[in-house]
Backbone as CSV, one residue per row, in Angstrom:
resi,resn,N_x,N_y,N_z,CA_x,CA_y,CA_z,C_x,C_y,C_z
1,MET,0.736,-1.500,0.172,0.122,-0.095,-0.247,1.100,1.179,0.199
2,LYS,1.630,1.112,0.763,2.591,2.525,0.711,3.191,2.616,-0.476
3,ARG,4.016,2.028,-1.106,4.454,1.569,-2.543,3.604,1.996,-3.418
4,GLN,2.411,1.584,-3.402,1.448,2.483,-4.415,1.194,3.835,-4.537
5,ILE,1.173,4.283,-2.860,1.175,5.674,-2.816,2.254,6.341,-3.068
6,ALA,3.566,5.985,-2.880,4.830,6.826,-3.211,4.781,6.932,-4.758
7,LEU,4.154,5.360,-5.451,4.563,5.623,-7.098,3.500,6.769,-7.521
8,SER,2.184,6.735,-7.100,1.297,7.469,-6.962,1.383,9.105,-6.893
9,LEU,2.538,9.418,-5.876,2.712,10.524,-5.321,3.976,11.009,-6.379
10,SER,4.847,10.372,-6.982,5.929,10.460,-7.849,5.266,10.734,-8.916
11,THR,4.167,10.224,-9.700,4.037,10.379,-11.128,3.264,11.834,-10.477
12,THR,2.426,12.046,-10.166,1.725,13.587,-9.799,2.723,14.616,-9.860
13,LEU,3.773,14.215,-8.787,4.725,15.472,-9.208,5.469,15.719,-10.473
14,PHE,5.992,14.319,-10.838,6.438,14.251,-12.290,5.424,14.837,-13.489
15,LEU,4.329,14.569,-13.073,3.503,15.188,-13.998,3.007,16.802,-13.819
16,LEU,2.954,17.407,-12.724,3.132,18.885,-12.681,4.687,19.907,-12.816
17,ALA,5.388,18.376,-12.969,6.832,19.881,-13.404,6.605,19.548,-14.758
18,LEU,5.870,18.481,-15.562,5.791,18.730,-17.018,5.122,19.807,-17.084
19,LEU,3.880,19.991,-16.883,3.245,21.133,-16.863,4.038,22.478,-16.781
20,ALA,5.066,22.508,-15.996,5.729,23.842,-15.630,6.655,24.174,-16.854
21,LEU,6.886,23.075,-17.897,7.883,23.107,-18.918,7.320,23.668,-20.116
22,PRO,8.166,24.687,-20.486,7.739,25.525,-21.809,6.943,24.229,-23.173
23,ALA,6.546,24.821,-23.773,6.008,24.311,-24.733,7.466,23.500,-25.700
24,TYR,7.199,22.275,-26.405,8.230,21.661,-27.320,8.434,22.790,-28.080
25,GLY,10.108,22.450,-28.261,10.671,23.278,-29.583,11.080,24.815,-29.029
26,GLN,10.481,25.065,-27.599,10.964,26.378,-27.573,12.457,26.792,-26.972
27,GLY,12.942,25.610,-26.293,14.351,25.834,-26.203,15.066,25.827,-27.087
28,PRO,16.818,25.462,-27.212,17.859,25.183,-28.418,17.075,24.161,-29.114
29,THR,17.347,23.973,-30.044,17.164,22.658,-30.912,18.294,22.028,-31.954
30,ILE,17.746,20.724,-32.320,18.671,20.030,-33.121,17.828,19.097,-33.822
31,THR,18.000,19.212,-35.259,17.133,18.378,-36.228,18.299,17.517,-36.972
32,VAL,17.692,16.182,-36.818,18.753,15.181,-37.616,17.881,14.258,-38.279
33,ASN,18.251,13.927,-39.346,18.024,13.139,-39.966,18.612,11.368,-39.639
34,ILE,17.847,10.360,-38.799,18.411,9.363,-38.196,18.049,7.942,-39.372
35,PRO,18.604,7.640,-39.674,18.235,6.550,-41.129,18.606,4.692,-40.093
36,PHE,18.408,4.942,-39.099,18.069,3.403,-38.847,17.323,3.403,-37.263
37,GLU,16.520,2.581,-37.317,15.844,2.452,-35.753,16.944,2.460,-34.436
38,PHE,16.195,2.968,-33.124,17.358,3.404,-32.446,16.653,3.156,-31.256
39,SER,17.211,3.052,-29.932,16.416,2.664,-28.539,16.975,4.136,-27.557
40,LEU,15.990,4.216,-26.798,16.359,5.467,-25.718,15.506,4.533,-24.484
41,GLY,16.134,4.669,-23.525,15.591,4.030,-22.169,15.023,2.515,-22.826
42,ASP,14.035,1.769,-22.500,13.735,0.498,-23.259,12.542,0.623,-24.198
43,LYS,12.567,1.769,-25.129,12.063,1.945,-26.201,12.640,1.821,-27.293
44,ALA,11.953,1.550,-28.631,12.355,1.460,-29.657,11.967,2.547,-30.709
45,TYR,12.430,3.041,-31.246,11.900,4.535,-32.180,12.538,3.916,-33.841
46,PRO,11.690,4.467,-34.851,11.697,4.097,-35.908,12.796,5.186,-36.737
47,ALA,13.186,4.830,-37.603,14.069,5.757,-38.407,13.091,7.203,-38.708
48,GLY,13.987,8.274,-38.987,13.437,9.817,-39.697,14.196,10.681,-38.936
49,GLU,13.206,11.625,-39.219,13.955,13.247,-38.665,13.207,13.472,-37.536
50,TYR,14.176,13.484,-36.760,13.774,13.901,-35.214,14.550,14.940,-34.747
51,ALA,13.554,15.653,-33.983,14.174,17.085,-33.496,14.459,16.716,-31.683
52,PHE,15.385,17.711,-30.888,15.922,17.459,-29.824,16.167,18.938,-29.436
53,SER,15.133,19.320,-28.334,15.291,20.522,-27.479,15.270,20.552,-25.986
54,ALA,16.343,21.327,-26.141,16.822,21.745,-24.271,15.411,22.481,-23.889
55,LEU,14.689,21.568,-22.870,14.083,22.693,-22.267,14.402,23.201,-20.952
56,LYS,15.011,22.273,-19.887,15.403,22.715,-18.789,16.565,22.154,-18.628
57,GLU,17.123,22.436,-17.459,18.330,21.930,-16.786,19.243,20.790,-17.693
58,ASN,18.533,19.468,-17.521,18.446,18.487,-17.795,17.212,17.579,-18.345
59,VAL,16.126,18.336,-18.978,15.101,17.648,-19.777,15.468,17.698,-21.291
60,ILE,15.250,16.998,-21.880,15.022,17.101,-23.437,13.845,16.664,-23.907
61,ALA,13.109,17.074,-24.770,12.357,16.528,-25.357,12.553,16.353,-26.879
62,MET,12.154,15.217,-27.431,12.175,14.773,-28.616,11.078,14.953,-29.667
63,GLU,10.853,15.060,-31.166,9.856,15.105,-31.801,10.263,14.504,-33.009
64,LYS,9.400,13.755,-34.046,9.561,13.189,-35.005,9.040,13.531,-36.018
65,ASP,9.483,13.820,-37.413,8.852,14.219,-38.164,8.339,15.639,-38.441
66,GLY,9.005,16.749,-37.185,8.516,18.153,-36.980,7.238,18.279,-36.671
67,ARG,6.068,17.029,-36.057,5.059,17.179,-35.327,4.711,16.269,-34.758
68,ILE,5.408,14.893,-34.465,4.734,13.857,-33.370,6.106,14.511,-32.222
69,LYS,5.231,14.783,-30.911,5.815,14.797,-29.995,5.989,12.955,-29.421
70,VAL,6.979,12.513,-29.532,7.013,11.274,-28.831,7.544,11.059,-27.233
71,GLY,8.286,12.421,-26.666,8.582,12.073,-25.570,9.638,13.375,-24.657
72,LEU,9.829,13.009,-23.710,10.810,14.002,-22.922,11.585,12.200,-22.132
73,PHE,13.269,13.257,-21.769,13.966,12.355,-21.355,14.871,13.217,-20.586
74,LEU,15.273,12.627,-19.075,16.049,13.136,-18.158,17.240,12.769,-18.745
75,ALA,18.361,13.928,-18.591,20.058,13.337,-19.258,20.666,14.209,-18.539
76,ASP,22.015,13.527,-18.223,22.962,14.259,-17.750,23.943,15.451,-18.420
77,HIS,24.346,16.040,-17.902,25.287,17.148,-18.771,26.772,16.774,-19.227
78,LEU,26.786,16.950,-19.784,28.595,16.193,-20.629,29.086,17.759,-20.556
79,SER,30.396,17.709,-19.707,30.905,19.156,-20.035,32.155,19.176,-21.351
80,GLY,32.636,20.123,-21.385,33.218,20.390,-22.726,32.436,21.016,-24.032
81,GLN,33.086,22.319,-24.433,32.351,22.565,-25.800,32.503,21.876,-26.951
82,ASN,31.389,21.463,-27.519,31.640,20.989,-28.686,31.127,21.700,-29.525
83,ASN,31.434,22.216,-31.193,31.413,23.303,-31.849,30.041,22.694,-33.089
84,SER,29.705,21.380,-32.954,29.399,20.812,-33.984,27.922,20.266,-33.390
85,ALA,26.910,20.372,-34.095,25.459,19.854,-33.785,25.721,18.529,-34.143
86,GLN,25.556,17.524,-33.047,25.473,16.253,-33.118,24.549,15.420,-32.229
87,VAL,24.136,14.217,-33.121,23.576,13.160,-31.994,24.461,11.985,-32.404
88,ARG,24.671,11.236,-30.695,25.512,10.531,-31.390,24.566,9.300,-30.376
89,PHE,24.905,7.740,-31.171,24.435,6.442,-30.659,25.907,5.660,-30.738
90,GLN,25.159,4.957,-29.679,26.484,3.473,-29.157,25.671,2.391,-29.642
91,CYS,26.261,1.835,-30.803,25.824,0.895,-31.506,26.298,-0.246,-31.166
92,TYR,25.502,-1.792,-31.186,26.005,-2.820,-30.786,25.589,-3.747,-31.877
93,GLU,26.437,-4.536,-32.764,26.024,-4.997,-34.249,24.575,-4.367,-34.862
94,LYS,23.297,-4.770,-34.490,22.249,-4.214,-35.132,21.340,-3.190,-34.363
95,GLN,22.017,-3.220,-33.015,21.076,-2.361,-32.224,21.939,-0.878,-31.869
96,CYS,21.238,0.198,-32.124,21.949,1.520,-31.529,20.899,2.097,-30.497
97,PHE,21.593,2.692,-29.777,21.510,3.381,-28.429,21.788,4.894,-28.641
98,LEU,20.391,5.965,-28.289,21.313,7.080,-28.537,21.672,7.484,-26.983
99,SER,23.353,7.969,-27.212,23.870,8.152,-26.322,24.285,9.340,-26.218
100,GLN,24.125,10.719,-26.621,24.987,11.892,-26.532,24.153,12.953,-27.552
101,VAL,23.824,13.832,-27.054,22.662,15.053,-27.803,23.516,16.252,-27.822
102,TRP,24.433,16.904,-28.556,24.640,18.070,-28.704,24.387,19.125,-29.533
103,ILE,23.837,19.850,-28.922,22.745,21.193,-29.410,23.348,22.670,-29.710
104,PRO,23.209,23.039,-30.787,23.855,24.203,-31.305,23.417,25.560,-30.028
105,GLY,24.756,26.240,-29.848,23.983,27.302,-28.636,24.302,27.316,-27.592
106,LEU,24.544,25.540,-27.066,24.448,25.041,-25.595,26.463,24.798,-25.415
107,ASP,26.914,25.058,-24.399,28.152,24.966,-24.107,28.204,23.632,-24.188
108,ASP,27.394,23.032,-22.833,27.305,21.365,-22.905,26.443,20.235,-23.435
109,GLY,26.977,19.203,-23.279,26.348,18.520,-24.066,25.137,17.712,-23.210
110,PHE,24.170,16.534,-23.608,23.405,15.954,-22.688,23.770,14.091,-22.996
111,GLN,23.617,13.596,-22.204,23.577,12.028,-21.983,22.634,11.455,-21.585
112,PRO,21.591,11.065,-22.100,20.600,9.904,-21.634,20.784,8.859,-20.656
113,ARG,20.619,8.642,-19.705,21.043,7.965,-18.865,21.010,5.965,-19.336
114,ARG,21.878,5.104,-19.282,21.554,3.781,-19.848,20.754,2.973,-19.350
115,SER,19.898,2.187,-20.264,19.234,1.214,-19.691,19.529,0.324,-19.441
116,ARG,18.769,-0.190,-18.769,19.058,-1.838,-18.543,19.356,-2.974,-19.588
117,SER,18.405,-2.677,-20.874,18.822,-3.142,-21.601,19.929,-2.965,-22.465
118,GLU,20.493,-1.553,-22.476,21.945,-1.451,-23.021,23.182,-1.563,-22.251
119,SER,22.625,-1.857,-21.291,24.019,-2.171,-20.203,24.101,-3.885,-20.257
120,GLU,22.892,-4.379,-20.595,23.049,-6.020,-20.571,23.554,-6.388,-22.163
121,VAL,23.322,-5.713,-22.988,23.905,-5.834,-24.371,25.374,-5.321,-24.252
122,ALA,25.770,-4.654,-23.871,27.297,-3.842,-23.795,28.083,-4.792,-22.837
123,ALA,27.603,-5.507,-22.193,28.347,-6.363,-21.252,28.777,-7.587,-21.908
124,LYS,27.898,-7.780,-23.134,28.489,-9.092,-24.133,29.135,-8.422,-25.461
125,ILE,28.786,-7.367,-26.010,29.097,-6.955,-27.411,30.368,-6.096,-27.270
126,THR,31.131,-5.094,-27.834,31.917,-4.119,-27.694,30.882,-3.359,-28.801
127,GLY,31.068,-2.343,-28.201,30.231,-1.234,-29.295,30.786,-0.619,-29.711
128,ARG,30.135,0.486,-30.832,31.015,1.345,-31.875,29.952,2.554,-31.762
129,TYR,30.869,3.847,-31.859,29.528,5.250,-31.718,30.004,5.266,-33.235
130,VAL,28.567,6.058,-33.355,27.694,6.577,-34.310,27.707,8.114,-34.577
131,ALA,27.905,8.898,-34.993,27.758,10.362,-34.984,27.116,11.133,-36.294
132,LEU,25.816,11.520,-35.894,25.322,12.295,-36.989,25.111,13.257,-36.781
133,LEU,25.335,14.352,-38.030,25.729,15.971,-38.124,24.165,15.943,-37.813
134,GLY,23.645,17.731,-37.512,22.387,17.604,-37.220,22.322,19.260,-37.686
135,THR,20.971,19.911,-37.873,20.927,21.299,-38.324,19.960,22.113,-36.702
136,SER,20.126,23.238,-36.924,19.345,24.093,-36.248,18.544,24.718,-36.849
137,PRO,17.556,24.448,-36.775,16.188,25.023,-37.257,16.198,26.588,-37.619
138,GLN,16.182,27.576,-38.483,15.663,28.814,-38.462,14.514,29.053,-38.036
139,ARG,14.661,30.006,-37.310,12.868,30.577,-36.426,13.128,32.232,-36.803
């Protein structure tokens, strides 16, 4: 019972925090065409054009094909200046996981937390990085 109350309370607080966020695409954004399926957390996303927007300190919004809001995710900051707009993936054979987002106009990058499924794959197979250059939309 205590666990259900704690889960309900944390879900409610999370939803309230989301309401305080600005609309998608209001922060700095990078758009990139991803030619392969990839995973973020434990969810797979199809190939397509994605936009990643920094909403708050460690909250990133993800939009597909300029119109479909596919979600929000928490990310850790990556220190260091990266001058190019990039989205990086860690790939293991045929499975790729979103690993870094570098948005133009921001000094730091963002790194989503590694999912359980990625950790399991990484323990068995050596991965390789794939970096895709993106663009910053003109507003």
